[in-house]
MIDOSE-1310 file (N, C-alpha, C; in nm, 2 decimals, decimal comma, always signed):
residues 141
mlia	+0,39/-2,80/+2,30/+0,27/-2,72/+2,32/+0,18/-2,74/+2,20; +0,23/-2,74/+2,08/+0,14/-2,76/+1,96/+0,07/-2,89/+1,97; +0,14/-2,99/+2,01/+0,08/-3,13/+2,02/-0,03/-3,13/+2,12; -0,01/-3,06/+2,24/-0,11/-3,06/+2,34/-0,23/-2,99/+2,29
qfqe	-0,22/-2,88/+2,21/-0,33/-2,81/+2,15/-0,41/-2,90/+2,06; -0,34/-2,98/+1,98/-0,41/-3,07/+1,89/-0,49/-3,18/+1,97; -0,42/-3,23/+2,08/-0,48/-3,33/+2,16/-0,61/-3,28/+2,22; -0,61/-3,15/+2,27/-0,73/-3,09/+2,33/-0,84/-3,08/+2,23
lged	-0,81/-3,06/+2,10/-0,91/-3,06/+2,00/-0,96/-3,20/+1,95; -0,90/-3,30/+2,01/-0,93/-3,44/+1,98/-0,86/-3,48/+1,85; -0,76/-3,41/+1,81/-0,68/-3,44/+1,69/-0,56/-3,52/+1,73; -0,53/-3,63/+1,67/-0,41/-3,70/+1,69/-0,31/-3,66/+1,58
itde	-0,19/-3,63/+1,63/-0,08/-3,59/+1,54/+0,03/-3,69/+1,55; +0,07/-3,74/+1,43/+0,17/-3,85/+1,43/+0,31/-3,79/+1,43; +0,41/-3,87/+1,47/+0,54/-3,83/+1,46/+0,58/-3,79/+1,32; +0,53/-3,86/+1,22/+0,56/-3,83/+1,08/+0,51/-3,69/+1,04
qikq	+0,39/-3,66/+1,09/+0,33/-3,53/+1,06/+0,42/-3,42/+1,12; +0,46/-3,44/+1,25/+0,55/-3,35/+1,31/+0,68/-3,33/+1,23; +0,74/-3,44/+1,19/+0,86/-3,43/+1,11/+0,83/-3,35/+0,98; +0,72/-3,38/+0,91/+0,69/-3,31/+0,79/+0,67/-3,16/+0,81
lkdk	+0,61/-3,12/+0,92/+0,59/-2,98/+0,96/+0,72/-2,92/+0,99; +0,81/-2,98/+1,06/+0,94/-2,93/+1,10/+1,02/-2,91/+0,97; +1,02/-3,01/+0,88/+1,09/-3,00/+0,75/+1,04/-2,88/+0,67; +0,91/-2,86/+0,67/+0,86/-2,75/+0,59/+0,90/-2,61/+0,65
wcel	+0,90/-2,60/+0,78/+0,95/-2,48/+0,85/+1,10/-2,46/+0,82; +1,17/-2,56/+0,82/+1,32/-2,55/+0,79/+1,34/-2,50/+0,65; +1,26/-2,56/+0,56/+1,27/-2,52/+0,42/+1,23/-2,37/+0,40; +1,13/-2,32/+0,46/+1,08/-2,18/+0,46/+1,19/-2,09/+0,51
ieia	+1,25/-2,13/+0,62/+1,36/-2,05/+0,69/+1,48/-2,04/+0,59; +1,51/-2,15/+0,53/+1,62/-2,16/+0,44/+1,60/-2,06/+0,32; +1,48/-2,07/+0,26/+1,44/-1,98/+0,15/+1,45/-1,83/+0,19; +1,40/-1,80/+0,31/+1,40/-1,66/+0,36/+1,55/-1,62/+0,37
nene	+1,63/-1,70/+0,43/+1,77/-1,67/+0,45/+1,84/-1,65/+0,32; +1,82/-1,73/+0,22/+1,88/-1,72/+0,09/+1,84/-1,60/+0,02; +1,72/-1,55/+0,05/+1,67/-1,43/-0,03/+1,67/-1,30/+0,06; +1,74/-1,30/+0,17/+1,74/-1,20/+0,27/+1,76/-1,06/+0,21
vyly	+1,86/-1,05/+0,13/+1,90/-0,92/+0,07/+1,78/-0,87/-0,02; +1,73/-0,96/-0,10/+1,62/-0,93/-0,19/+1,49/-0,89/-0,11; +1,46/-0,95/+0,00/+1,35/-0,92/+0,08/+1,35/-0,79/+0,15; +1,48/-0,74/+0,18/+1,49/-0,62/+0,25/+1,51/-0,50/+0,16
sdet	+1,51/-0,52/+0,03/+1,53/-0,42/-0,07/+1,41/-0,32/-0,08; +1,44/-0,19/-0,08/+1,33/-0,10/-0,10/+1,26/-0,12/-0,23; +1,34/-0,15/-0,33/+1,29/-0,17/-0,47/+1,19/-0,29/-0,47; +1,23/-0,39/-0,40/+1,14/-0,51/-0,39/+1,01/-0,48/-0,32
flel	+1,02/-0,40/-0,21/+0,90/-0,36/-0,14/+0,81/-0,28/-0,23; +0,87/-0,18/-0,31/+0,79/-0,10/-0,40/+0,72/-0,19/-0,51; +0,80/-0,29/-0,56/+0,74/-0,38/-0,66/+0,62/-0,45/-0,60; +0,64/-0,50/-0,48/+0,53/-0,57/-0,41/+0,40/-0,48/-0,40
ikfl	+0,42/-0,36/-0,35/+0,31/-0,27/-0,33/+0,25/-0,23/-0,47; +0,33/-0,21/-0,57/+0,28/-0,18/-0,70/+0,20/-0,30/-0,76; +0,25/-0,42/-0,74/+0,18/-0,54/-0,78/+0,04/-0,55/-0,71; +0,04/-0,52/-0,58/-0,09/-0,52/-0,51/-0,19/-0,41/-0,56
idni	-0,13/-0,29/-0,59/-0,22/-0,19/-0,64/-0,28/-0,22/-0,77; -0,19/-0,28/-0,86/-0,24/-0,32/-0,99/-0,34/-0,43/-0,99; -0,35/-0,50/-0,88/-0,44/-0,61/-0,87/-0,56/-0,59/-0,77; -0,56/-0,47/-0,72/-0,68/-0,43/-0,63/-0,79/-0,38/-0,73
evks	-0,91/-0,42/-0,69/-1,02/-0,37/-0,77/-1,03/-0,22/-0,76; -1,05/-0,15/-0,87/-1,06/-0,01/-0,88/-1,18/+0,03/-0,80; -1,17/+0,13/-0,71/-1,28/+0,17/-0,62/-1,34/+0,30/-0,66; -1,27/+0,38/-0,74/-1,33/+0,50/-0,79/-1,26/+0,54/-0,92
dein	-1,34/+0,62/-1,00/-1,28/+0,66/-1,13/-1,17/+0,76/-1,12; -1,19/+0,85/-1,02/-1,09/+0,96/-1,02/-1,08/+1,02/-0,88; -0,96/+1,06/-0,85/-0,93/+1,14/-0,72/-0,85/+1,26/-0,76; -0,89/+1,37/-0,71/-0,82/+1,50/-0,74/-0,75/+1,54/-0,61
imkn	-0,63/+1,57/-0,61/-0,55/+1,61/-0,49/-0,51/+1,75/-0,50; -0,53/+1,83/-0,39/-0,49/+1,97/-0,39/-0,43/+1,99/-0,25; -0,34/+2,08/-0,25/-0,27/+2,12/-0,12/-0,35/+2,23/-0,06; -0,37/+2,23/+0,07/-0,45/+2,33/+0,14/-0,37/+2,36/+0,27
edsy	-0,29/+2,46/+0,27/-0,20/+2,50/+0,38/-0,11/+2,39/+0,42; -0,14/+2,32/+0,53/-0,05/+2,22/+0,58/-0,10/+2,08/+0,56; -0,20/+2,06/+0,48/-0,26/+1,93/+0,46/-0,29/+1,91/+0,31; -0,34/+1,80/+0,27/-0,39/+1,77/+0,14/-0,54/+1,74/+0,14
dafd	-0,61/+1,79/+0,04/-0,75/+1,76/+0,03/-0,76/+1,67/-0,09; -0,85/+1,58/-0,08/-0,88/+1,49/-0,19/-1,03/+1,50/-0,23; -1,05/+1,51/-0,36/-1,19/+1,53/-0,41/-1,22/+1,42/-0,51; -1,35/+1,38/-0,52/-1,39/+1,28/-0,62/-1,40/+1,34/-0,75
skfl	-1,45/+1,27/-0,85/-1,46/+1,32/-0,99/-1,55/+1,44/-1,00; -1,64/+1,46/-0,91/-1,73/+1,58/-0,91/-1,68/+1,69/-0,82; -1,56/+1,67/-0,77/-1,50/+1,77/-0,68/-1,57/+1,78/-0,55; -1,62/+1,67/-0,50/-1,68/+1,66/-0,37/-1,57/+1,61/-0,28
lied	-1,55/+1,68/-0,16/-1,44/+1,64/-0,07/-1,45/+1,50/-0,02; -1,34/+1,43/-0,02/-1,33/+1,30/+0,03/-1,26/+1,31/+0,17; -1,33/+1,28/+0,27/-1,28/+1,30/+0,41/-1,21/+1,18/+0,46; -1,10/+1,21/+0,53/-1,02/+1,10/+0,60/-1,10/+1,07/+0,72
denk	-1,11/+0,94/+0,75/-1,19/+0,89/+0,87/-1,15/+0,96/+1,00; -1,02/+0,97/+1,02/-0,97/+1,02/+1,15/-0,96/+1,17/+1,16; -0,89/+1,24/+1,07/-0,87/+1,38/+1,09/-0,94/+1,47/+0,99; -1,02/+1,42/+0,90/-1,09/+1,49/+0,80/-1,00/+1,55/+0,69
kfsn	-0,87/+1,54/+0,71/-0,77/+1,59/+0,61/-0,67/+1,48/+0,59; -0,60/+1,48/+0,47/-0,49/+1,39/+0,45/-0,37/+1,47/+0,50; -0,34/+1,46/+0,63/-0,26/+1,56/+0,70/-0,11/+1,55/+0,66; -0,06/+1,44/+0,61/+0,08/+1,43/+0,57/+0,10/+1,34/+0,45
eekl	+0,22/+1,34/+0,40/+0,25/+1,26/+0,28/+0,22/+1,11/+0,30; +0,26/+1,06/+0,41/+0,24/+0,91/+0,43/+0,09/+0,88/+0,43; +0,01/+0,96/+0,49/-0,14/+0,94/+0,49/-0,19/+0,95/+0,35; -0,14/+1,05/+0,28/-0,18/+1,07/+0,14/-0,16/+0,94/+0,06
vakl	-0,04/+0,89/+0,06/-0,01/+0,77/-0,01/-0,10/+0,65/+0,03; -0,11/+0,63/+0,16/-0,19/+0,52/+0,22/-0,34/+0,54/+0,17; -0,39/+0,66/+0,17/-0,53/+0,67/+0,13/-0,55/+0,65/-0,02; -0,45/+0,70/-0,10/-0,45/+0,67/-0,25/-0,45/+0,52/-0,27
iskc	-0,37/+0,45/-0,20/-0,37/+0,30/-0,21/-0,51/+0,24/-0,17; -0,56/+0,29/-0,06/-0,69/+0,23/-0,01/-0,81/+0,27/-0,10; -0,80/+0,39/-0,16/-0,91/+0,43/-0,25/-0,90/+0,37/-0,39; -0,77/+0,33/-0,43/-0,74/+0,27/-0,55/-0,82/+0,33/-0,67
pkni	-0,79/+0,45/-0,70/-0,86/+0,52/-0,82/-0,80/+0,48/-0,95; -0,89/+0,49/-1,05/-0,84/+0,46/-1,19/-0,75/+0,58/-1,24; -0,78/+0,70/-1,20/-0,70/+0,82/-1,23/-0,68/+0,90/-1,11; -0,56/+0,96/-1,10/-0,52/+1,05/-0,99/-0,47/+1,18/-1,06
niyc	-0,55/+1,29/-1,03/-0,50/+1,42/-1,08/-0,45/+1,50/-0,96; -0,32/+1,54/-0,97/-0,26/+1,61/-0,86/-0,24/+1,76/-0,91; -0,30/+1,85/-0,84/-0,30/+1,99/-0,88/-0,19/+2,07/-0,80; -0,12/+2,00/-0,72/-0,02/+2,07/-0,64/+0,12/+2,00/-0,66
gecl	+0,14/+1,95/-0,78/+0,27/+1,88/-0,81/+0,39/+1,96/-0,77; +0,39/+2,09/-0,80/+0,51/+2,17/-0,77/+0,53/+2,19/-0,62; +0,43/+2,16/-0,53/+0,44/+2,17/-0,39/+0,47/+2,04/-0,32; +0,47/+1,93/-0,39/+0,49/+1,80/-0,33/+0,64/+1,78/-0,32
penl	+0,69/+1,72/-0,21/+0,83/+1,69/-0,21/+0,87/+1,59/-0,32; +0,98/+1,61/-0,38/+1,03/+1,53/-0,49/+1,02/+1,38/-0,47; +1,06/+1,34/-0,34/+1,05/+1,19/-0,31/+0,91/+1,14/-0,31; +0,81/+1,22/-0,27/+0,67/+1,18/-0,27/+0,62/+1,18/-0,42
kdli	+0,65/+1,27/-0,50/+0,61/+1,27/-0,64/+0,67/+1,14/-0,70; +0,79/+1,11/-0,68/+0,86/+0,99/-0,74/+0,78/+0,86/-0,69; +0,75/+0,86/-0,56/+0,68/+0,74/-0,50/+0,55/+0,72/-0,57; +0,47/+0,83/-0,57/+0,34/+0,82/-0,63/+0,35/+0,77/-0,78
cvlf	+0,44/+0,83/-0,85/+0,46/+0,79/-0,99/+0,50/+0,64/-1,01; +0,59/+0,60/-0,92/+0,63/+0,46/-0,93/+0,51/+0,36/-0,89; +0,44/+0,40/-0,79/+0,33/+0,31/-0,75/+0,21/+0,31/-0,84; +0,18/+0,43/-0,90/+0,05/+0,44/-0,98/+0,08/+0,46/-1,13
ekrv	+0,20/+0,47/-1,16/+0,24/+0,49/-1,30/+0,15/+0,57/-1,39; +0,08/+0,51/-1,48/+0,00/+0,57/-1,58/-0,13/+0,64/-1,53; -0,16/+0,61/-1,41/-0,28/+0,66/-1,35/-0,27/+0,81/-1,30; -0,14/+0,85/-1,29/-0,12/+0,98/-1,23/-0,10/+1,09/-1,34
kfis	-0,16/+1,20/-1,31/-0,15/+1,32/-1,40/-0,12/+1,44/-1,31; -0,01/+1,51/-1,34/+0,02/+1,64/-1,26/-0,04/+1,75/-1,35; -0,13/+1,83/-1,28/-0,19/+1,94/-1,35/-0,15/+2,07/-1,29; -0,10/+2,16/-1,37/-0,05/+2,29/-1,33/-0,17/+2,36/-1,27
nsnn	-0,14/+2,42/-1,15/-0,25/+2,49/-1,08/-0,20/+2,63/-1,04; -0,22/+2,72/-1,13/-0,17/+2,86/-1,10/-0,25/+2,93/-1,00; -0,38/+2,89/-0,98/-0,46/+2,95/-0,88/-0,47/+2,85/-0,76; -0,42/+2,90/-0,65/-0,44/+2,82/-0,53/-0,58/+2,84/-0,48
y	-0,65/+2,73/-0,45/-0,79/+2,74/-0,41/-0,81/+2,78/-0,27
């Protein structure tokens, strides 16, 4: 089928090129199979996400996170509300982490650290390391 597609485009593909392509695919499959355990590891996945975060261009200086009933609110450095495109709120923990990654701030201030699930706090700390600051908030806004 691949050969037919090349022929439709007016490209001639030689038997040698097919063999090289097949050899390359076999090599990639072998590498993936040899590293299967490493590729499925949660730790490896987090390392990959952290690497991407560290290499994404910073899009804002600061994001401030506060808990509001059953959702999270995010504010910029001037404490203007940052709205989620879909629901206007960061409605759950997964959305919160995804939005922090997409906004890629230089600093993250979390005012509701005591109300975050421990696994979420750990995840945010692992992914953003020195960018995260937990600020005690005795007054719920």
